[in-house]
C-alpha positions in Angstrom: 193.2 119.2 62.2 193.1 120.3 58.3 189.0 120.4 57.6 187.8 120.4 53.4 184.8 119.2 51.5 184.9 116.7 48.6 182.6 117.5 45.9 182.5 114.5 43.3 181.6 114.1 39.5 179.6 110.9 40.6 177.0 110.0 43.2 178.4 108.3 45.9 177.4 106.0 48.8 180.0 106.8 51.6 179.4 103.7 54.0 179.2 101.0 50.9 181.9 102.5 49.3 184.6 102.6 52.3 183.4 99.4 53.4 185.9 97.1 52.2 188.8 99.0 53.6 187.3 98.0 57.1 187.9 94.8 57.9 184.7 93.6 60.0 183.6 95.5 63.0 186.4 95.5 65.4 189.1 96.6 63.0 190.9 98.8 65.0 192.3 100.9 62.5 188.6 102.0 61.2 184.4 101.7 62.5 181.6 103.5 60.9 178.7 105.3 63.4 176.2 106.3 62.4 176.9 106.8 59.0 180.3 108.6 60.0 183.1 106.8 58.7 186.2 107.0 61.0 189.7 106.0 59.5 193.1 106.0 61.0 196.3 105.9 58.6 199.9 106.3 58.4 201.0 109.5 55.1 204.4 110.5 54.0 203.8 113.5 56.8 203.0 111.2 59.2 199.8 109.4 61.3 196.4 110.5 60.7 192.8 110.4 61.7 190.4 110.7 59.3 186.5 111.8 60.0 184.4 111.5 56.8 181.0 112.6 56.7 178.0 112.4 53.9 176.6 116.1 53.7 174.6 115.4 49.9 174.9 112.7 47.2 177.8 114.4 45.2 179.3 115.7 48.1 181.7 114.7 51.6 183.0 116.8 54.3 186.1 115.6 55.7 188.3 116.8 59.5 191.6 115.1 59.9 194.0 115.2 62.9 198.0 114.4 63.0 200.8 115.1 61.8 199.4 113.9 58.4 196.3 115.6 58.4 196.8 117.8 55.6 198.1 114.5 53.3 194.7 113.0 54.7 192.2 114.7 53.1 194.0 115.7 50.2 194.6 112.5 49.2 193.8 109.9 51.8 189.9 111.0 52.2 189.2 111.7 48.1 190.9 107.9 47.6 189.1 106.5 50.1 185.1 107.8 48.6 186.0 107.0 45.1 187.3 110.6 43.8 189.1 109.2 41.4 187.2 106.4 40.1 185.4 106.9 37.0 182.2 104.8 36.9 181.3 106.3 33.6 183.3 104.1 31.0 180.7 100.6 32.8 178.2 99.7 31.0 175.6 97.3 31.7 175.5 94.0 29.3 172.7 91.7 30.5 169.7 92.0 33.2 171.5 90.7 36.4 174.3 93.1 36.0 171.8 96.2 35.0 169.9 95.7 37.7 173.0 95.8 40.6 174.2 99.1 38.3 170.9 100.5 39.1 171.4 99.9 42.7 174.7 100.3 43.6 176.2 102.5 41.0 177.0 104.5 44.0 179.5 102.4 45.4 183.2 103.8 43.9 186.1 102.2 43.1 188.8 103.5 46.6 191.9 104.0 46.5 193.8 104.4 49.7 197.6 103.2 51.4 199.0 99.7 49.2 200.7 98.6 52.5 198.4 97.9 55.3 195.6 96.2 52.1 198.8 93.9 51.1 199.5 92.9 54.4 195.2 92.4 55.2 195.3 90.2 51.5 198.1 88.3 53.1 196.2 87.4 56.1 193.1 86.2 54.4 194.7 84.0 51.8 192.9 80.7 52.3 190.9 80.8 55.8 188.4 82.1 57.1 187.0 85.8 57.7 186.4 85.4 60.7 190.3 83.9 61.5 191.2 86.9 58.9 190.1 89.1 60.8 191.4 87.6 64.4 194.6 87.8 62.6 194.4 91.5 61.6 192.9 92.7 64.8 195.9 90.8 66.8 198.3 92.5 64.8 197.3 95.8 64.5 197.3 95.8 68.8 201.4 94.5 68.4 202.8 97.0 65.8 200.5 99.6 65.7 200.4 103.3 68.5 197.7 105.0 69.0 196.2 107.1 66.1 196.2 111.2 66.4 192.9 112.7 68.6 191.2 110.6 71.4 189.4 108.6 68.6 190.2 105.4 70.1 191.6 104.2 67.3 194.8 102.4 66.1 197.4 103.2 63.2 197.6 100.1 60.6 200.1 98.5 61.3 204.0 99.2 61.1 206.2 97.1 58.5 209.2 97.5 61.3 207.2 95.6 63.5 205.2 93.4 61.7 208.7 92.0 60.4 210.2 91.6 63.7 207.0 88.8 64.7 208.6 86.2 66.1 207.0 82.5 64.5 205.7 81.2 67.6 203.5 84.7 68.2 202.5 84.0 64.0 201.6 80.8 64.8 198.8 81.8 67.8 197.5 83.8 65.5 197.1 81.0 63.1 199.4 82.6 60.4 201.5 79.8 59.3 203.5 78.8 56.4 203.2 80.2 53.3 201.3 83.0 54.5 203.8 84.0 57.6 206.8 83.8 54.6 204.4 86.1 52.5 203.7 88.8 55.5 207.6 89.2 56.7 208.3 89.5 53.1 205.4 92.1 52.2 207.7 93.8 55.4 210.9 93.9 54.6 209.7 96.5 51.4 206.8 98.9 52.9 208.1 102.2 50.8 208.6 100.3 47.6 204.6 99.1 48.0 203.6 102.4 49.1 204.9 104.0 45.9 202.4 101.9 44.1 200.1 104.2 44.5 201.8 106.4 42.1 202.6 103.6 39.3 200.8 102.8 36.5 198.8 99.7 37.2 200.9 97.5 35.3 203.9 98.3 36.5 202.1 98.1 39.9 200.2 94.6 39.1 203.7 93.2 37.8 205.6 94.3 40.6 203.4 92.7 43.1 202.9 89.3 41.3 207.0 89.0 41.8 206.5 89.3 45.6 206.9 85.2 47.2 204.1 84.6 48.5 201.8 87.1 46.3 199.7 85.5 44.0 196.7 86.4 41.8 194.1 86.5 44.1 196.2 89.3 46.7 197.5 91.2 43.6 193.9 91.7 42.7 192.5 92.7 46.0 195.5 95.4 46.5 194.3 96.4 42.5 191.2 97.2 43.6 190.4 98.7 47.0 194.4 100.4 47.0 194.8 101.2 43.3 191.2 101.9 41.9 192.1 99.0 38.9 187.6 98.2 37.9 189.8 95.7 35.7 190.5 93.5 39.3 189.0 90.4 39.6 190.0 88.2 42.6 190.6 85.0 40.6 191.5 82.0 43.0 188.3 83.2 45.5 186.8 80.8 46.8 183.0 82.3 46.5 183.4 84.6 43.4 183.8 81.7 40.3 180.4 80.1 41.9 178.5 84.2 42.1 179.5 85.0 38.7 178.6 81.5 37.7 175.2 81.9 38.8 174.6 85.3 38.0 175.8 85.7 34.5 174.7 82.0 33.5 172.4 80.4 36.1 175.2 77.8 36.4 175.6 77.5 40.9 178.9 75.9 40.3 182.5 77.6 38.1 185.9 77.9 38.0 188.2 80.5 37.3 188.1 79.8 33.9 184.6 79.6 33.5 183.6 83.1 35.2 186.6 84.4 33.2 184.4 83.5 30.1 182.0 85.0 31.6 182.8 88.3 32.1 185.4 88.7 28.9 182.5 91.4 27.5 183.0 93.4 30.5 187.2 93.3 30.2 188.3 96.8 31.5 185.4 96.3 34.1 185.8 93.2 35.8 186.4 94.4 38.9 183.9 96.4 38.6 181.7 93.4 37.9 182.7 91.9 41.2 181.8 95.0 43.2 178.4 95.7 42.0 177.9 91.9 43.0 179.0 91.9 46.4 177.9 95.1 46.9 173.9 93.8 45.8 174.5 90.6 48.3 174.5 87.8 45.6 175.2 84.2 46.6 175.2 80.9 44.0 173.1 78.4 45.6 174.6 76.8 49.0 175.9 72.8 48.6 177.8 70.9 51.5 179.1 72.4 55.5 181.1 75.5 55.5 184.4 75.8 55.7 185.5 75.4 59.5 187.8 77.8 61.8 190.9 75.8 62.8 192.2 76.3 66.0 196.0 76.7 66.6 198.2 76.3 69.4 
């Protein structure tokens, strides 16, 4: 077991900062209980379970179990709570973002093991959130062992086991076609993907973008959530262009080109604007039916 206290240079809301790394309330690898965050992960030294508790606005108490406990408290936990983020470079330039900044400036950008973040992003490509979360839970169940300690968590997916999943199993989970092929391709490069955490952002984004089936949306999700990239805006997202267009221009609908045009004044911090709008639960007017989940047999 390893114990430490993280003292941040900036105020942090632990729950809201870590929340984007958790894949729904049924995520086997993480959970939030009464403000306490539990996460399981793989480190270069072995698996670990981390418990995070906020003791003050800039202070997080950390306890970790398992062979990777030391690495978890020195690298994994600080990354998850936003200790490597620097929000001082951000300056609001319009009233909506200024209000979001006042309300949610304690939501910091995270850093995390890129491999499970990439797997989750691939599963989220062009499907509903419920479909993606169900696939994530099942893939964890089929490809991961229990995390250290008696805390009821599972480790993130094991790359070798993901690569060996038969096509019929993936089809049963709704992971077909390009997504299935991309998932297998990702599972072939776990070490290279893990090394992206220490690579310059431009190099990491470029390498991810060369993976077959990994487009701008997936690259941005990994860069923002796992690599702490403040400029990683999710081009290709189903909802985000409408949210940005409504928030910044009062336009009910927008496309990627319009979104990037409106975000141009925030170049270098566009991903942070996305995080702030999402934390504010900002939504554009809805028209038409919701996307219905599909059934696979």
